[in-house]
N, C-alpha and C positions, 0 to 999 in steps of 0.2 A: 562448507556446511556439512556436518556429520549428521546424517538422517537419524541414526540410532540415538545420538545424544539428544536430539530435539525431541524424538518420540518418548524418551524417558521422562520428560518434563509434562507430558500430557497423560491424563487419566484415561482409562480404558473406554469410558463412555464417549469421550471426545474423539478418541482414535476411531471408534466405530462410525461416529457422525462424519469424520473425514473421509472414511472409505466410502460411505454412502454418497457423500458430495462428489467424490471422484467418479463413482459409477455413473452418475448422471451425464457426464461428458468425458469418457475415458481419453478421447483424443486431445483433451486440454491438459492432461496431467503433465506430460513432458514439457510442453512449452511454458507451463506455470513454474515448474521446478527450475527450468533454465532462467526464466525471467526473474525468479527470486534470487538465484545465485548472482546473476548479472546486476541486479539491483543493489545487492549488498557490496559487490565489488566496486561498482561505480560510485556508491555512496562513500565508501572507504577512500577511494581515490580522490574524491573532492572534498571530504570533511574529516577524514581520519576516523578516529573513534567517537567523535562528536555526534554522529548520527544515532548512537545508542543512548544518548541523553534525551531529554524531552525539550530540546531547543529547536531552532530553525532547520538544522541539518536533519533532524528526525522528521520534521514536516516534509522536507524534500524527499526523504526515503520512502515515507508512506505514500505520498502522491505519485512518486515515480514507480513504485512497486504496482500500484493499481493500473496506472497508465500502461506500463510494460506488460502486465498480464493480458490486458485487453488487446494491445498491439500484437503481441505474439500469437495469441489465440485467434486473432482476426485473420491471420495468415492461414488458418486451418478451417475457418468457417466465416465467411464474409457476411456476417450478420451482426451489426453493432449491438442490437438489443440483447442477443444471446451472449455475446462475450462480455458486455457490461454486467449482466446478471451474474455470469460466472465469476467475474472479478470480485464483485460485491460479496457473493456466497463464500468464496474461498477466504477472503480477507476478514469477513465477519466471523467465519469459523475460527480463524486464527485468533482474533481478539477474544472470542469466547473460550478457547482452549488454553490460552496462556493468560491467566488472570492478571489484571492490572488494577490499580486504584481507579476510582470513578473518573476523575479529571483526565488523567492520561489516556484512559480508554476512550473517553468522549473526544479527545484531541486527535487520536489515532483514527477513529471512525470518520471524523470530520475531514482530516487530511486525505484519507482513502477516497472519500467522495470527491474531493478536489481533483485527484488524479484521474478519476473516471470522467469527470467533466472535461478535463484537459484533452483526454483521448477523443470524446465526442466532438469537440471543437477543432481538433487538429489531426484528423485521421491521415492526412496526406504529408504531414511533416515528418522529417527524419528523427530518429532517436536523438541524435546529437542536438538538433534544434530544440527538442523538448527539454533535454537536460539544461540547456542554457535558459529556456523559458522558466523552468521550475527553480533554477538557482536564483534567478531574479525574483521570482515570487517568494522564495524563502528569505531573501534579503528584506522583503516587505512584509513578512509574516507578522501577524498580530499577536502580542502577548496577552494570554488570557489567565483568568483565576476562577475560583469556584463561583463567582457571582456573574461571570460572563454569559452572555446569550450567544451561543454559537450560530444561531439562525441569523444573527445580524452580521455575520462574516461569511455568508454564502460565497462559494467559489474563491475564497481567499484562504491562504494557509494560516494556521494558528500554531502557537507554541506556548510552553509554560516557562521554561528556563531561558535566561540570556546565555549567550555563548561568549 
């Protein structure tokens, strides 16, 4: 992940927002960056480039990313509420900073929430156990469209494209 290439895609206002997000919990910045890199690597290992599409592999990546941020930051601050709020703030910033069409953005935000739920329910499980759980959940992911009510799929992964 080339940080400068990523930053070139973000406008100045959102870069500033990101800086202010980071200043709120500077001790979470490095674990969040590491979680992001590891999430991409593990998603690629398990799904190849499919996790860049809007299918079940993408649902896995978003859920795992939120889980992993919370898990890695929890090692620095043993407060679930704080790390979950951080994971939400960081990933919401990401969704706002890298514009997406309405349905894919809603899907990403929904799957991000699933990942935070999985962290809450499984704080003692290993990352490998969570990978297996999320892979199973991705297989059971629900296909949505513009008419779908995401609230009907609480704590379940959703996707747009078939793989």
